[in-house]
C-alpha positions as CSV (number, residue, x, y, z in Angstrom):
1,X,69.6,121.3,102.0
2,X,68.5,121.0,105.6
3,X,67.0,123.7,107.7
4,X,69.2,125.3,110.3
5,X,69.2,123.5,113.7
6,X,71.3,123.3,116.9
7,X,73.3,120.5,115.4
8,X,76.6,121.6,113.9
9,X,77.5,118.2,112.5
10,X,75.2,115.5,111.2
11,X,76.7,112.1,110.3
12,X,74.4,109.8,108.4
13,X,75.1,106.1,107.7
14,X,78.9,106.7,107.3
15,X,80.9,103.7,106.1
16,X,84.7,103.7,105.7
17,X,86.3,100.7,104.0
18,X,90.0,100.0,103.4
19,X,90.7,97.5,100.6
20,X,93.5,95.0,101.0
21,X,95.5,94.2,97.9
22,X,97.6,91.1,97.1
23,X,98.7,88.7,94.4
24,X,101.4,88.9,91.7
25,X,99.1,91.3,89.8
26,X,97.9,93.5,92.6
27,X,94.2,93.3,93.0
28,X,91.7,93.6,95.9
29,X,91.6,90.3,97.9
30,X,89.8,91.5,100.9
31,X,88.6,94.7,102.7
32,X,88.4,96.0,106.3
33,X,85.4,98.0,107.2
34,X,86.7,100.5,109.8
35,X,83.4,102.4,110.3
36,X,80.1,100.7,109.8
37,X,76.8,102.6,109.2
38,X,77.7,105.3,111.8
39,X,75.1,108.0,112.5
40,X,75.2,110.8,115.0
41,X,74.1,114.4,115.5
42,X,76.5,116.7,117.4
43,X,74.9,119.7,119.2
44,X,76.6,123.0,118.8
45,X,78.9,124.1,121.7
46,X,78.9,120.6,123.3
47,X,81.6,118.0,123.9
48,X,80.9,114.6,122.5
49,X,83.2,111.8,123.5
50,X,83.9,109.0,121.1
51,X,85.2,106.1,123.1
52,X,86.3,102.5,122.4
53,X,89.4,100.3,122.4
54,X,92.2,100.5,119.9
55,X,91.0,99.4,116.5
56,X,87.3,100.3,117.1
57,X,87.3,103.0,114.4
58,X,87.5,106.2,116.5
59,X,90.5,107.8,114.8
60,X,89.3,106.8,111.4
61,X,86.0,108.5,112.1
62,X,87.8,111.7,113.2
63,X,89.9,111.7,110.0
64,X,86.9,111.1,107.9
65,X,85.1,114.1,109.4
66,X,88.1,116.4,108.7
67,X,88.3,114.8,105.2
68,X,91.9,113.8,105.2
69,X,91.7,110.0,104.8
70,X,92.2,110.0,101.1
71,X,95.5,111.8,101.5
72,X,96.9,108.9,103.4
73,X,94.9,106.1,101.9
74,X,93.9,107.0,98.3
75,X,92.0,103.7,97.8
76,X,89.7,104.1,100.8
77,X,86.0,103.9,100.1
78,X,83.8,106.4,102.0
79,X,80.1,106.6,101.7
80,X,77.3,108.2,103.6
81,X,76.9,111.9,104.6
82,X,79.1,114.2,106.8
83,X,77.0,117.3,107.0
84,X,78.5,120.5,108.4
85,X,76.4,123.5,109.2
86,X,77.0,126.4,106.8
87,X,74.8,129.3,107.6
88,X,71.2,128.3,107.2
89,X,72.0,125.0,105.5
90,X,74.4,122.0,105.5
91,X,77.3,121.1,103.3
92,X,78.2,117.5,102.7
93,X,82.0,117.4,103.1
94,X,82.2,114.1,101.1
95,X,80.8,115.8,98.0
96,X,83.1,118.8,97.7
97,X,86.4,119.0,96.0
98,X,89.8,119.8,97.5
99,X,89.7,123.5,96.7
100,X,86.3,124.0,98.4
101,X,87.5,121.9,101.3
102,X,90.2,124.4,102.1
103,X,87.6,126.9,103.1
104,X,85.6,124.5,105.3
105,X,88.8,123.0,106.9
106,X,89.4,126.3,108.7
107,X,86.2,125.6,110.6
108,X,87.3,122.1,111.6
109,X,90.7,121.6,113.2
110,X,92.4,118.6,114.8
111,X,94.5,118.1,117.9
112,X,96.7,115.0,117.5
113,X,97.5,112.2,119.9
114,X,101.3,112.4,119.9
115,X,102.6,115.8,120.8
116,X,106.1,114.7,119.8
117,X,105.5,113.8,116.2
118,X,102.7,116.2,115.4
119,X,105.0,119.3,115.5
120,X,107.6,120.1,112.9
121,X,111.0,119.9,114.7
122,X,112.6,122.3,112.2
123,X,110.1,125.1,112.9
124,X,110.0,127.5,115.8
125,X,106.7,127.7,117.8
126,X,105.8,131.0,116.3
127,X,105.9,129.6,112.8
128,X,104.1,126.4,113.8
129,X,101.1,128.3,115.1
130,X,101.2,130.9,112.3
131,X,101.3,128.4,109.5
132,X,97.5,127.7,109.4
133,X,96.9,131.5,109.2
134,X,99.3,131.7,106.2
135,X,97.1,129.0,104.5
136,X,93.7,130.0,105.5
137,X,93.6,133.6,106.7
138,X,93.8,137.1,105.2
139,X,95.7,138.7,108.1
140,X,98.8,140.9,107.6
141,X,102.1,140.0,109.3
142,X,101.5,142.2,112.3
143,X,98.1,140.8,112.9
144,X,99.3,137.2,112.6
145,X,102.1,137.9,115.1
146,X,99.7,139.5,117.6
147,X,97.3,136.5,117.2
148,X,100.1,134.0,117.8
149,X,101.2,135.8,121.0
150,X,97.6,135.9,122.2
151,X,97.0,132.2,121.6
152,X,100.3,131.3,123.4
153,X,99.0,133.3,126.4
154,X,95.6,131.6,126.3
155,X,97.2,128.1,126.4
156,X,99.5,129.0,129.3
157,X,102.8,129.6,127.5
158,X,104.8,132.8,127.4
159,X,105.6,135.1,124.4
160,X,109.3,134.4,124.9
161,X,108.7,130.7,124.2
162,X,107.5,131.5,120.7
163,X,111.1,131.5,119.4
164,X,112.0,128.1,120.7
165,X,111.9,124.7,118.9
166,X,109.6,121.8,119.9
167,X,112.4,119.7,121.4
168,X,112.8,122.4,124.1
169,X,109.4,121.7,125.5
170,X,107.8,118.9,127.6
171,X,105.0,116.7,126.3
172,X,102.3,118.8,128.0
173,X,103.8,122.0,126.7
174,X,103.9,120.6,123.2
175,X,100.3,119.6,123.4
176,X,99.5,123.2,124.4
177,X,101.3,124.3,121.3
178,X,99.2,121.9,119.3
179,X,96.0,123.3,120.8
180,X,97.2,126.9,120.0
181,X,97.8,125.8,116.4
182,X,94.3,124.3,116.2
183,X,92.8,127.6,117.3
184,X,94.7,129.7,114.8
185,X,92.0,129.6,112.2
186,X,89.1,130.4,114.6
187,X,87.5,127.0,114.2
188,X,84.0,126.1,115.2
189,X,84.8,122.4,115.7
190,X,87.8,120.7,117.3
191,X,88.5,117.0,116.8
192,X,90.7,116.0,119.7
193,X,92.2,112.6,118.8
194,X,93.3,111.1,122.2
195,X,95.0,114.4,123.1
196,X,96.1,113.3,126.6
197,X,96.8,109.6,126.2
198,X,100.6,110.2,125.6
199,X,100.8,112.5,128.7
200,X,101.5,111.8,132.4
201,X,98.4,111.5,134.5
202,X,99.3,114.7,136.4
203,X,99.4,116.6,133.1
204,X,96.2,115.1,131.6
205,X,93.9,117.0,134.0
206,X,95.6,120.3,133.2
207,X,95.1,119.8,129.4
208,X,91.5,118.7,129.9
209,X,90.8,121.7,132.0
210,X,92.4,124.0,129.4
211,X,90.2,122.5,126.7
212,X,87.1,123.1,128.8
213,X,88.1,126.8,129.4
214,X,88.9,127.4,125.8
215,X,85.6,125.7,124.8
216,X,83.7,128.2,126.9
217,X,85.7,131.2,125.7
218,X,85.5,130.4,122.0
219,X,82.1,128.5,122.0
220,X,83.8,125.4,120.5
221,X,82.2,122.1,119.6
222,X,84.6,119.3,120.6
223,X,84.7,115.7,119.4
224,X,86.9,114.1,122.1
225,X,88.3,110.7,121.0
226,X,89.5,108.5,123.8
227,X,89.8,104.8,124.8
228,X,89.5,105.5,128.5
229,X,86.1,106.4,129.8
230,X,87.5,107.9,133.0
231,X,89.3,110.6,131.0
232,X,86.1,111.8,129.3
233,X,83.8,111.8,132.4
234,X,84.3,115.4,133.3
235,X,84.7,117.0,129.9
236,X,82.0,115.4,127.8
237,X,78.2,116.1,127.8
238,X,77.4,113.0,125.8
239,X,79.3,109.7,125.0
240,X,79.3,107.6,121.9
241,X,80.6,104.1,122.4
242,X,82.2,102.4,119.3
243,X,82.9,98.7,119.0
244,X,84.4,97.2,115.8
245,X,83.5,100.3,113.8
246,X,79.9,100.4,115.0
247,X,78.1,102.8,117.3
248,X,76.8,100.5,120.0
249,X,75.6,103.0,122.6
250,X,75.0,106.8,122.7
251,X,73.7,109.0,125.5
252,X,74.2,111.6,128.2
253,X,77.5,111.1,130.1
254,X,75.8,110.8,133.5
255,X,73.3,108.2,132.1
256,X,76.1,106.1,130.5
257,X,78.1,106.0,133.8
258,X,75.0,105.4,135.9
259,X,73.2,102.8,133.8
260,X,75.2,101.4,130.8
261,X,73.0,99.4,128.4
262,X,75.5,97.6,126.1
263,X,77.7,94.8,127.4
264,X,80.8,96.4,125.8
265,X,80.1,99.7,127.6
266,X,79.8,97.8,130.9
267,X,83.2,96.2,130.1
268,X,84.8,99.6,129.5
269,X,83.4,100.9,132.7
270,X,84.6,97.9,134.6
271,X,88.1,98.5,133.3
272,X,88.4,101.9,134.9
273,X,91.0,101.7,137.7
274,X,89.4,101.8,141.2
275,X,91.5,102.9,144.2
276,X,88.9,101.3,146.4
277,X,88.8,97.4,146.0
278,X,85.1,97.4,147.0
279,X,84.4,99.8,144.2
280,X,86.1,97.5,141.8
281,X,84.0,94.6,142.9
282,X,80.9,96.7,142.5
283,X,81.9,97.4,138.9
284,X,82.4,93.7,138.2
285,X,78.9,92.8,139.6
286,X,77.3,95.5,137.4
287,X,79.0,94.1,134.3
288,X,77.8,90.5,135.1
289,X,74.2,91.6,135.5
């Protein structure tokens, strides 16, 4: 067990490998290593951005942390350590069984990328937000209802909207419902898996500002997964850059933007749209240095 520190998550030498099966008699013919020897320490109450292009392993990393990969890919091989702070010590999520994981999952919740497919279309908003409480909490029905209404208000929706179905809401409103659902179990850690990539640019800033306000109010630690560096510039305190499953650069957000060290990071920065053509040329020159 580790001594208590200011790091709420410690990931040590994490590897995630998906086997590929083939042949008449199904056997492993190859494997894809989605995450390679990944190590990081996440400070409590901070926002760490995990960035990289599609296929770089970002979402796989997030699902590994919340320990749901084996539900969707039973043959996946995961080794290393995912240590979550538990009082004065740390618990390795990779070494606990499903029953124990139920307890720890209340402390780690996820906001999904697609607000259209992540909400059950047959459930009203009230039941969607209350469902995690039914599984994790010990509140009575009145307390659950009060909490649902309070969370709706905090994410900018009205109590009257609690009786509506997801199809009656816009994409931005659906993502607000998803955020309210993630907060239902009073988590310490939120994994936001590209939560604004499916939204209009005008709505993205609203959702990011909402997350920043909620982080301050609830003292949340956020892992913000994104492929666009410009999206994470204002919300993150530190940035981890992933390329082909590996962590290639990690540092303070301001330092990454001012002086990127890895060529891949420079390429990501150069890809940020620039309204000023002169600014775009400057980015290209920095990348070629």
